[in-house]
N, C-alpha and C positions, 0 to 999 in steps of 0.2 A: 548417483541420483543426488540431486540438491537437497539441502535442508531449506525447507519453504516455511517462510514467515508471512502472515497475512495481518492486515489491520483493518479492523471493522469499527463502526460506530455512527452516531448521528452527526449531521454537519456541524462544524464549528468547534469540535471537540480537540483539535490538534492532531488528526490523524497524519496529515502530510508532514508536519513537523516531526512527529515521532518516526515516521518511515525515513525521512532524510537523515535523522540523527542515528537511527539504527544502522543505516548503510554506512555513515560516516565512521562509526565506531568499529564495525565489522571489518571495513577496509583498513582502518588504522591499525587494527590487531593483525594485519597481514593475513586475513582469511579470504580475501577476494580472489577473483573478481565477483562481483555481485551482479545478478540479473535483476534490475528494478523494474517493476511493472505498474504503470499508472493506469489502473482500470476505472478511474473516475471520469465521467464525461466532461466535467468541469476540470480539466487536467492542469495541475500547477506543480507537480512534483519536479519537473524539469527545472523550474525556477528555484526551488528549495536546494537542489544539487547543483546548480550553476551549469547546467547542460543545454546547449542549443538544439532545438527539435525542428527538423525541416519537414517531417511528415508524420502523420498519425494513421492507425489502422483504419479508422472510418473514413478519412479523406481519401486513402488509397482505394478502398472498396468502392467508394462513391465514383472515382474515375473510371474504375474498371467496369462497374455496373452500367455506366452511361456511355461505355465505349470511347470515353475521353483517352483512355489508356488501353488500347486493344490488346487482346491475348497474342503472344507470339505464336507462329506457326508450330504445330506439333506439341503444344502444351495445352492441358486442360486448365479450366479456371482454378481449381483447387491447387494444381502444381504451381501456376503461376502465383497465386495468392501466398503459397508458402514461400516461394521464392522471394517475394516482395516484402514479407513480414520479416525475413532475416535481413534483407536490405534496409529496412526502416529503423533498425536498432540505432539509437543516437549514443555515441561513445563519450564517456567521461573518464575520470582518473580512477581506474580499477572498478568501474561500473558501466554497464551497458543498460540503456533505458529504452523500454518498449511502451509507447503512449497509445492508448485506445483511442482518445478524441471524442467529440460528440457525435450524437446520431446524424446521419446524412441521408435521411429518407426512411420511409416505412420498411421496417424489417431489417434495416441495415446494423442497427446497434445489436440486435439479438444475434445476427449472423457473426458480427465481430466478436461478441463475448464467446460464442461457440468456437471461433477460431482460436482465441486465446486459450481456451480450455484445452482444445485439442493439440495446439503447438507447444504448450508449456512443458510437457514431458520431454519433447525432443529438444527444446532449446535448453532446458534446465540441465541436460546432461553435460553441458559445456561449463557449468558454473557450481561452485561449492554451496552458494546461498542464492536464494530468491526471495526478494522482498516486494510484496504487493500491497499498494496503497488502493483500497477499494472506494467505489462511490458511497456517499452518504446513505444511511438507511439499511434496509433488510433485503431489498431486491436481489441483490448479487448473491445472497445466500439461497433464496428461493430458485434462482436460475441455475444454482449449483456451479457458479463461476468460482466461488471460494470453497474448494474441498481439496482433498489430498495434501493437507497442510500439516506441518509438524507442530507449529505454534501460532495461535490466532490471539493477537493482542486486542482486546476490546477497549476502545478509547472512550473516555467520559471526560467532560468538564467538571468543575467542582460545584455541581448543582445536584439537587435531588432528582430533577427531571433527567438530567444526564445519566445518573446511575440507574435509574429505572429503565431508561432506554437500553443501557448495557445489559441489564438483565433480560431484556427482550431478546437481545441477540442470542444470549446462551439458550433460552427457551426455544428459539427457532432451530438452532443447531442440533439441539437434543432431539426435537420433533422430526426433523428431516433425516436424522441419522447420518450426517455428513462426517466424512473421514477427516476429523480433526483431532489430532492426538493430544493437544494440551491448550486449554484457554486460560488467559490471564487478563485481569482488569488492570488498566493503567488510567489514573485520574491526573489530568493536566490542570495547569494554572492554579495550583494549590498554594495557599498561604496558611499562616499559623492558625491552628484550630480547626482547619477545614475537615480534615479526616475524622477528627473526634466527633464533630457535628454530623457527619454522613455515616458513622460507623453502622447504624442500624439499617440503613438503606444499602449499604455494601455487603452486609451479611445476607440480606434478603435476595440478593442476586445469585447466590450460590457460586460467584466467582471468586478466585483467590486474587487478592490485591498484590501484585508483584511489585509494585512501585508507583511513585508519584512523580510529577514533573512540576517544579515551582513555577510561579508567576515570575516572569523575567523581563524587565524592561529592554534589556538588550535584543531579545527575540523581536520585540515589537518594533524596535528601531531598525533591525534588519529588514523585516517586513516592509516597514514604511518607505525605505530607500532602495528596496528590490536587491538586497544583498543576499546571496545564496546562504542557507543556514549551515551548510557544511563547513563555511568559513568561521564559524564561531570559535573563540579560542578554547584551547584544551581546559582552561580552568573555569569556563562557564557552568553555572550551577545546573543548566538543563543537559549539557554534555555529560556531566558527572552523574545525573539522575538516570540517563539513558544507559550509561555504562553498567551502573549498578543493577538495572532492570535486565540487562542481557546476562550479567552473572547470575543473578537470582533465578533466571529461567533456564540457567545451564547451557547458554548458547556460547558464551565465552568463558 
């Protein structure tokens, strides 16, 4: 069974950057292959990983539901969807990527989420690690898409509002009784004095601060020029920070 890592948090807090660099460091350590799951309707993990994506789960379901892609004879819809989910995996360097994509009609996205939840256990048997980049906000927790997780990294930017939002993630996880074995707080875009100023807010969340990711102009430059973040140099401060986070969390 795979060791499953998920990332949650409000939009714009660096979830995808964290997911991509977690994958980078896990594979660099020789612990791949990794199954990466982009469960955000606004999918961009593939860009951070430098992987070309030809299809998404939602697009595939839309074609099947509209009979644009008819079912083969002798196969039920669920059987064919399971087959196509496996086919839709985009392959990278020691990482395979499954992309949810955006909603394609009423009810389709909920069905897609249910599919991911249902197929994750089967897919994850082929990988030592699963890393899931979730949509912004809390709905994926309410839908129980994010459960049976070994480590949940709750991502925040370096603002009081971001930290409070991270605290609400913990509150919801606790209230729903989700099967998440460990939760950690990660604060991104940190500069000198930030954590000291936010110490009280961080303590109020009840989350353990496992690490911080510094503000880095090189990351902004990579984003500006559409360079995959996994191509950041080994000496990059954000790469070093993510390595430290993985070690402190007992993953590496």
